[in-house]
C-alpha positions as CSV (number, residue, x, y, z in Angstrom):
1,M,37.9,-168.6,164.7
2,T,36.8,-172.0,163.5
3,E,38.8,-175.1,164.3
4,K,39.9,-175.4,160.7
5,D,41.3,-171.9,160.7
6,K,43.2,-172.4,164.0
7,K,45.0,-175.2,162.3
8,A,46.1,-173.0,159.4
9,T,49.3,-171.6,160.9
10,P,51.7,-172.3,157.9
11,P,54.9,-174.3,158.2
12,A,57.9,-173.6,155.9
13,P,56.5,-173.6,152.4
14,A,57.2,-176.4,150.0
15,E,58.1,-176.1,146.4
16,P,55.1,-176.5,144.1
17,S,54.3,-179.9,142.7
18,R,53.0,-180.0,139.7
19,A,23.1,-168.2,150.6
20,V,22.2,-165.7,149.8
21,K,18.5,-165.8,149.5
22,A,17.4,-165.4,145.9
23,S,14.5,-163.2,145.3
24,V,12.8,-162.8,142.0
25,E,10.2,-160.1,141.6
26,T,7.2,-161.1,139.6
27,D,3.9,-159.2,139.2
28,S,2.4,-161.0,142.2
29,M,5.3,-159.7,144.4
30,I,5.1,-156.0,143.5
31,E,2.8,-155.1,146.3
32,R,5.1,-156.5,148.9
33,R,8.1,-154.9,147.3
34,N,6.5,-151.5,147.6
35,T,6.3,-151.8,151.4
36,E,10.0,-152.7,151.7
37,P,13.0,-150.5,151.2
38,A,14.8,-151.1,147.9
39,M,18.2,-150.7,149.5
40,P,19.7,-149.3,152.7
41,P,20.6,-145.6,152.9
42,V,24.1,-145.0,151.5
43,R,26.8,-143.2,153.5
44,E,28.6,-140.5,151.6
45,R,32.3,-141.4,151.0
46,R,35.2,-139.8,149.2
47,K,34.9,-139.7,145.5
48,Y,37.9,-141.2,143.5
49,K,39.1,-140.5,140.0
50,V,37.6,-143.1,137.8
51,S,37.8,-143.1,134.0
52,E,34.4,-142.3,132.6
53,T,35.1,-143.2,129.0
54,P,36.4,-146.6,127.7
55,P,39.9,-146.5,126.3
56,P,40.5,-147.7,122.7
57,P,40.3,-151.5,122.6
58,A,43.6,-153.3,122.9
59,P,44.7,-155.2,119.8
60,P,43.7,-158.9,119.8
61,P,46.3,-161.4,120.9
62,K,48.4,-163.3,118.4
63,L,49.4,-166.9,119.2
64,N,53.1,-166.2,118.7
65,D,53.0,-163.5,121.4
66,Y,52.7,-166.3,124.0
67,A,55.9,-168.0,122.9
68,A,58.0,-166.1,125.5
69,I,55.7,-167.4,128.3
70,I,54.9,-171.0,127.3
71,G,57.7,-171.8,124.8
72,Q,57.6,-172.2,121.0
73,P,57.0,-176.0,121.1
74,E,53.7,-175.4,122.9
75,I,52.7,-172.9,120.2
76,D,53.6,-175.4,117.5
77,E,51.5,-178.1,119.2
78,I,48.4,-175.9,119.3
79,R,48.8,-175.1,115.5
80,Y,49.2,-178.8,114.8
81,I,46.0,-179.8,116.7
82,A,44.1,-177.0,114.9
83,R,44.9,-178.1,111.4
84,L,42.0,-180.6,111.1
85,L,39.5,-177.9,112.3
86,R,40.3,-175.2,109.7
87,G,37.1,-173.9,108.2
88,K,34.9,-175.4,110.9
89,T,32.4,-173.0,112.5
90,V,31.5,-172.5,116.1
91,K,28.9,-170.3,117.9
92,M,29.4,-169.3,121.5
93,V,26.4,-167.9,123.4
94,N,26.3,-166.4,126.9
95,S,24.3,-163.8,128.8
96,T,26.5,-160.7,128.9
97,A,29.2,-159.1,126.8
98,V,30.8,-157.2,129.7
99,G,31.4,-158.0,133.4
100,G,32.1,-161.4,134.8
101,G,34.6,-164.1,134.0
102,V,32.8,-165.7,131.0
103,A,32.9,-162.5,129.0
104,E,36.5,-161.9,129.8
105,I,37.5,-165.4,128.6
106,L,35.5,-165.2,125.4
107,N,37.0,-161.8,124.6
108,R,40.4,-163.3,124.5
109,L,39.7,-166.9,123.3
110,I,37.8,-166.0,120.2
111,P,40.5,-164.0,118.4
112,L,43.0,-166.9,118.9
113,M,40.4,-169.4,117.4
114,Q,39.9,-167.1,114.5
115,E,43.7,-166.9,113.9
116,L,43.7,-170.8,113.9
117,E,40.9,-170.6,111.2
118,V,38.3,-172.1,113.6
119,L,35.6,-169.6,112.7
120,T,34.1,-168.7,116.0
121,K,31.1,-166.3,116.5
122,W,30.0,-164.9,119.8
123,E,26.4,-164.0,120.5
124,V,24.8,-162.6,123.7
125,I,21.2,-163.3,124.6
126,T,18.9,-160.4,125.3
127,G,16.1,-160.0,127.9
128,G,14.2,-157.6,130.1
129,N,14.8,-156.9,133.8
130,D,12.3,-159.6,134.7
131,F,14.4,-162.2,132.9
132,F,17.7,-161.2,134.5
133,E,15.9,-161.2,137.9
134,V,14.9,-164.7,137.3
135,T,18.3,-165.9,136.1
136,K,20.0,-164.2,139.1
137,G,17.6,-166.1,141.3
138,F,18.5,-169.3,139.4
139,H,22.2,-168.6,139.9
140,N,21.8,-168.2,143.6
141,A,19.5,-171.3,143.9
142,L,21.9,-173.5,141.9
143,H,24.6,-172.5,144.4
144,G,22.4,-173.9,147.1
145,G,20.5,-170.7,148.1
146,D,17.0,-170.5,149.4
147,Y,14.5,-169.9,146.6
148,H,10.7,-170.2,145.9
149,P,10.2,-170.6,142.2
150,T,6.7,-170.4,140.7
151,K,5.2,-171.3,137.3
152,E,5.3,-167.6,136.4
153,I,9.1,-167.6,137.0
154,F,9.7,-170.6,134.8
155,D,7.5,-169.2,132.1
156,I,9.6,-165.9,132.1
157,F,12.7,-168.0,131.6
158,L,11.2,-170.0,128.8
159,R,9.7,-167.0,127.0
160,Y,12.9,-165.1,126.7
161,N,14.8,-168.2,125.7
162,E,12.3,-168.8,123.0
163,Q,12.5,-165.1,121.8
164,N,16.3,-165.5,121.5
165,R,16.0,-168.8,119.8
166,Q,13.8,-167.3,117.2
167,R,16.1,-164.4,116.7
168,M,19.3,-166.4,116.3
169,E,20.4,-168.6,113.4
170,F,22.0,-171.9,114.2
171,V,23.9,-173.0,111.1
172,E,27.4,-173.7,112.7
173,D,29.2,-177.0,113.2
174,I,29.4,-176.6,117.0
175,F,27.3,-174.6,119.5
176,V,28.7,-173.8,122.9
177,I,26.0,-172.5,125.3
178,H,27.4,-171.0,128.5
179,D,25.6,-171.4,131.9
180,P,21.9,-171.7,132.7
181,Q,20.6,-168.4,131.2
182,P,20.5,-169.6,127.6
183,A,20.3,-173.3,128.3
184,A,16.8,-173.7,126.6
185,L,18.3,-172.7,123.2
186,I,18.9,-176.4,122.9
187,R,15.4,-176.7,121.5
188,S,16.9,-175.6,118.1
189,K,19.0,-178.8,118.1
190,E,16.5,-180.8,116.0
191,R,16.7,-178.2,113.2
192,N,20.5,-178.5,112.5
193,R,23.3,-181.0,112.1
194,G,25.7,-179.3,114.6
195,K,27.0,-180.6,117.9
196,W,25.8,-178.9,121.1
197,I,27.9,-178.3,124.2
198,W,26.7,-176.9,127.5
199,R,29.6,-175.1,129.4
200,C,28.7,-174.7,133.1
201,H,30.8,-172.2,135.0
202,I,29.0,-172.5,138.3
203,D,29.1,-175.0,141.2
204,L,26.2,-177.5,140.9
205,S,27.3,-179.7,143.8
206,N,24.3,-178.7,145.9
207,P,21.6,-177.1,143.7
208,H,18.1,-176.1,144.6
209,R,16.2,-179.3,143.7
210,E,13.2,-177.7,141.9
211,V,15.3,-175.3,139.8
212,W,17.7,-178.1,138.8
213,N,14.9,-180.5,138.0
214,F,13.5,-177.8,135.7
215,L,16.8,-177.3,133.9
216,K,18.1,-180.9,133.8
217,P,15.8,-182.0,130.9
218,F,17.3,-179.3,128.7
219,I,20.9,-180.1,129.8
220,E,20.5,-183.8,128.9
221,Q,19.6,-182.9,125.3
222,Y,23.2,-181.6,124.8
223,D,25.8,-183.8,123.2
224,A,28.4,-182.9,125.9
225,T,28.7,-180.9,129.1
226,I,31.8,-179.1,130.6
227,F,32.4,-178.3,134.2
228,S,35.2,-176.4,136.0
229,S,35.7,-179.0,138.7
230,P,34.8,-182.6,139.3
231,A,33.0,-181.5,142.5
232,F,30.7,-179.3,140.5
233,T,29.0,-182.0,138.4
234,R,25.6,-183.7,138.6
235,Q,24.7,-187.2,137.4
236,L,23.8,-186.8,133.8
237,S,23.0,-189.0,130.9
238,V,25.4,-187.2,128.6
239,P,29.3,-187.1,128.5
240,Q,31.0,-184.7,130.9
241,Y,34.4,-183.0,130.5
242,L,36.6,-181.0,132.9
243,F,37.9,-177.6,131.7
244,Y,39.7,-175.2,134.1
245,P,38.8,-171.6,133.3
246,S,41.8,-169.5,132.3
247,I,43.3,-166.0,132.3
248,D,45.2,-164.3,129.5
249,P,48.7,-163.3,130.7
250,L,48.9,-160.7,128.0
251,S,45.5,-159.0,128.6
252,E,45.2,-155.6,130.0
253,K,44.3,-157.1,133.3
254,N,47.3,-159.4,133.6
255,K,50.2,-158.0,131.5
256,D,53.3,-156.4,133.1
257,L,52.9,-152.8,134.0
258,D,55.4,-149.9,134.5
259,E,55.9,-149.0,138.1
260,S,55.0,-145.4,137.3
261,Y,51.6,-146.4,136.1
262,I,50.9,-148.5,139.3
263,Q,51.9,-145.5,141.4
264,K,49.6,-143.2,139.4
265,V,46.6,-145.5,140.0
266,C,47.4,-145.7,143.7
267,D,47.6,-141.9,143.8
268,D,44.3,-141.5,142.0
269,F,42.6,-143.8,144.4
270,G,44.2,-142.5,147.6
271,I,46.2,-145.6,148.4
272,D,49.3,-145.1,150.5
273,R,51.9,-147.7,149.3
274,S,54.1,-147.0,152.3
275,R,51.6,-149.0,154.3
276,P,50.3,-152.6,153.7
277,V,47.5,-152.9,151.2
278,I,45.0,-155.8,151.1
279,T,42.6,-156.0,148.2
280,Q,39.5,-157.9,147.0
281,I,38.6,-157.6,143.3
282,S,35.0,-158.8,142.7
283,R,31.7,-157.6,141.6
284,F,29.5,-156.4,144.4
285,D,27.7,-159.6,145.1
286,R,26.7,-161.1,148.4
287,L,28.2,-164.5,147.4
288,K,31.6,-162.7,147.3
289,D,31.1,-161.6,150.9
290,P,32.5,-158.0,150.6
291,V,30.9,-157.2,154.0
292,G,32.7,-160.1,155.6
293,V,36.0,-158.9,154.1
294,I,35.5,-155.5,155.8
295,Q,34.7,-157.3,159.1
296,A,37.9,-159.4,158.8
297,Y,39.9,-156.2,158.0
298,K,38.5,-154.5,161.1
299,L,39.6,-157.5,163.3
300,A,43.1,-157.7,161.8
301,K,43.6,-153.9,162.1
302,K,43.5,-154.2,165.9
303,Y,47.0,-155.9,165.5
304,V,48.5,-154.8,162.2
305,D,48.3,-151.6,160.2
306,C,46.7,-152.0,156.8
307,Q,44.4,-150.5,154.2
308,L,41.6,-152.3,152.5
309,V,40.7,-151.9,148.8
310,L,37.3,-153.3,147.6
311,A,37.2,-152.8,143.9
312,G,34.5,-154.1,141.6
313,G,31.5,-153.3,139.5
314,G,28.6,-155.2,138.1
315,A,27.7,-157.5,135.3
316,S,24.9,-156.5,133.0
317,D,23.0,-159.6,134.0
318,D,23.3,-159.0,137.7
319,P,20.6,-156.7,139.1
320,E,21.6,-156.9,142.8
321,G,24.9,-155.0,142.5
322,A,23.7,-151.5,143.7
323,V,22.0,-152.9,146.8
324,V,25.1,-154.8,147.8
325,L,27.3,-151.8,147.1
326,A,25.2,-149.8,149.6
327,E,25.6,-152.5,152.2
328,V,29.3,-152.4,151.7
329,M,29.5,-148.7,152.1
330,N,27.5,-148.8,155.3
331,E,29.7,-151.5,156.8
332,A,32.8,-149.4,155.9
333,G,31.4,-146.4,157.7
334,D,33.8,-143.4,157.9
335,D,37.0,-145.4,158.0
336,P,39.4,-143.6,155.5
337,D,41.5,-146.7,155.1
338,V,38.6,-148.6,153.5
339,I,38.7,-147.7,149.8
340,I,35.6,-148.7,147.9
341,L,35.8,-148.5,144.1
342,N,32.8,-149.0,141.9
343,L,34.7,-149.4,138.6
344,P,33.3,-149.4,135.1
345,P,33.8,-152.5,132.8
346,W,36.8,-151.0,131.0
347,S,39.0,-150.8,134.1
348,A,41.2,-153.8,133.4
349,L,44.4,-151.8,133.6
350,E,43.4,-150.2,136.9
351,I,42.5,-153.6,138.4
352,N,45.9,-154.9,137.2
353,A,47.6,-152.1,139.0
354,L,45.6,-152.5,142.2
355,Q,46.5,-156.2,142.3
356,R,50.2,-155.5,141.7
357,A,50.2,-152.8,144.4
358,S,48.7,-155.2,147.0
359,N,50.6,-157.0,149.7
360,I,47.7,-159.5,150.0
361,V,44.8,-160.4,147.6
362,I,41.6,-161.7,149.2
363,Q,38.8,-163.7,147.6
364,K,36.5,-164.5,150.5
365,S,33.7,-166.0,148.6
366,L,30.8,-167.9,150.3
367,K,29.9,-169.7,147.1
368,E,32.0,-169.6,143.9
369,G,32.2,-171.0,140.4
370,F,35.9,-170.9,139.8
371,G,36.9,-167.4,140.8
372,L,39.5,-166.3,138.3
373,T,40.4,-163.3,140.3
374,V,42.4,-165.8,142.4
375,T,44.4,-166.9,139.4
376,E,45.0,-163.3,138.4
377,A,46.6,-162.7,141.8
378,L,48.6,-165.9,141.6
379,W,49.9,-164.9,138.2
380,K,51.2,-161.6,139.8
381,N,53.1,-163.5,142.5
382,K,50.7,-162.3,145.2
383,P,49.8,-164.3,148.4
384,V,46.1,-165.1,148.4
385,I,43.7,-165.6,151.2
386,A,40.5,-167.2,149.9
387,G,37.3,-169.0,150.9
388,A,37.5,-172.7,150.7
389,V,34.6,-173.0,148.3
390,G,33.9,-173.9,144.7
391,G,36.9,-174.0,142.4
392,I,39.1,-171.9,144.7
393,P,40.8,-174.9,146.3
394,T,41.9,-176.0,142.8
395,Q,43.9,-172.8,142.6
396,V,44.8,-172.3,146.2
397,V,46.6,-175.3,147.5
398,H,46.5,-174.6,151.2
399,K,49.8,-173.3,152.7
400,L,51.5,-174.0,149.3
401,T,50.0,-171.5,146.8
402,G,47.9,-169.5,149.3
403,V,45.8,-170.0,152.3
404,L,42.1,-171.1,152.6
405,V,39.7,-169.8,155.2
406,H,36.3,-170.7,156.5
407,S,35.2,-167.6,158.5
408,V,35.6,-163.9,159.1
409,E,37.9,-164.7,162.1
410,G,40.0,-167.0,160.0
411,C,40.4,-164.5,157.3
412,A,41.5,-161.9,159.9
413,Y,44.0,-164.3,161.4
414,Q,45.6,-165.0,158.0
415,I,45.8,-161.2,157.2
416,R,47.7,-160.7,160.4
417,Y,49.9,-163.7,159.9
418,L,51.0,-162.9,156.4
419,L,51.6,-159.3,157.1
420,T,53.9,-160.3,160.0
421,H,55.6,-163.1,158.0
422,P,56.6,-161.4,154.7
423,E,59.0,-164.1,153.6
424,F,56.4,-166.8,153.8
425,A,54.0,-164.6,152.0
426,K,56.5,-164.1,149.2
427,Q,57.1,-167.9,148.9
428,L,53.3,-168.4,148.5
429,G,53.3,-165.8,145.7
430,R,56.2,-167.6,143.9
431,N,54.5,-171.0,144.2
432,G,51.2,-169.5,143.1
433,H,52.7,-168.0,139.9
434,E,54.1,-171.4,138.9
435,H,50.8,-173.1,139.6
436,S,48.9,-170.6,137.5
437,K,51.4,-170.9,134.6
438,E,51.1,-174.6,134.5
439,N,47.3,-174.9,134.8
440,F,45.3,-171.8,134.2
441,L,46.6,-169.9,131.1
442,L,44.5,-169.2,128.0
443,T,46.8,-171.2,125.8
444,S,45.9,-174.4,127.7
445,N,42.3,-173.5,127.3
446,V,42.7,-173.1,123.6
447,K,44.2,-176.6,123.4
448,R,41.4,-178.2,125.4
449,W,38.7,-176.6,123.1
450,L,40.5,-177.8,120.0
451,I,40.8,-181.4,121.2
452,L,37.1,-181.4,122.3
453,Y,36.0,-180.0,118.9
454,Q,37.9,-182.8,117.2
455,E,36.3,-185.4,119.5
456,M,32.8,-184.0,118.9
457,L,33.2,-183.9,115.1
458,G,34.9,-187.3,114.9
459,L,38.1,-185.9,113.5
460,N,40.5,-187.5,116.0
461,K,40.1,-191.1,115.1
462,P,43.4,-193.1,115.1
463,I,45.1,-193.5,111.8
464,K,45.2,-197.1,110.6
465,V,48.6,-198.3,109.6
466,A,48.8,-200.7,106.7
């Protein structure tokens, strides 16, 4: 256990106050790849009942539906702010329509903007496997991972960005480009009158120098940038704004569920609710450290009985998921109390039920952008154990809304502590719910976007009084 984790024994809770090595395969690397195993052999494990077909889409949210959560005055304020933006057009661009926090946010944000008559369109860039291998490498490198870019790698990135730029039309008033993958679309700026915003969801506090130096000239052509934490930013010549990511409390993943449905999901997945359940919900990515979670569980289980649920899937722009899933299964071995669920993208209700059935939710990331699975758990009144990285400390105020850890041993210690101190765990959950309500809900995000749009379009100038 590290010294930081030894100091983490919680006192009585207070009331809330307000590298992985990236690898990109290019033609010059195929020969070496053919001499290396693609992934470790996978242990056979029990098969669970997983829905193979997506359910009908849930109806889009309506602004008035949130009045019971945030109050009618907040709803009225949002409508008042939006009045100057009626008829304005916005284009959002990212790299995947399913999987990952950005797609989830946009799926819920855009219908509310449409209701407010801020006409918002969402487009997804396309690319081959070589492009998404490159962008995954960039992602890891920008988080500080080891990386060895070549001219060929940069050329792949530019070629696909140019193909998407030629395919898309840029006629809106505002363009919001999410993350590095489509960043070079900014080369269309000179052709239109709109304002361009780069929304960065990842931690740039310690980026790979060569990759960042390649991207920075594109980023500094934008009219504004948005980061999820002050610690994530870089020195730039353009204005920077702070936006916390958000969850939708009425989405399939976060809405209240009947107890009978929660029990059915647990039965389908072989979870015994008479025994403690600890859960990590994340795509199978080394930066989420699912292998480290299993190791922490094994240490904790020497002292307390518990089951571990690792539930996740993959994003369409993440090619490493299958390899990491194989590593996770091998680490779990034959332990029947480790339940590994590779869920399809339409499993929001099942994820909701798993979080609600859990005694503890873990997010033991090694690197993180913001980590909205933490806020999802806080919203559900769950005690959270999380890695002290990225945007997680913004959500988990140590020993107030959850506990932060720095090692496998520290995570194991906190699992043991919370399971043997249930009243403290419940207080963390209550504090976390209030913290998420105050800071990380979709309605707050809507308000921030509206105010920024006004700023960008020069619509919020003070009225002169005669």
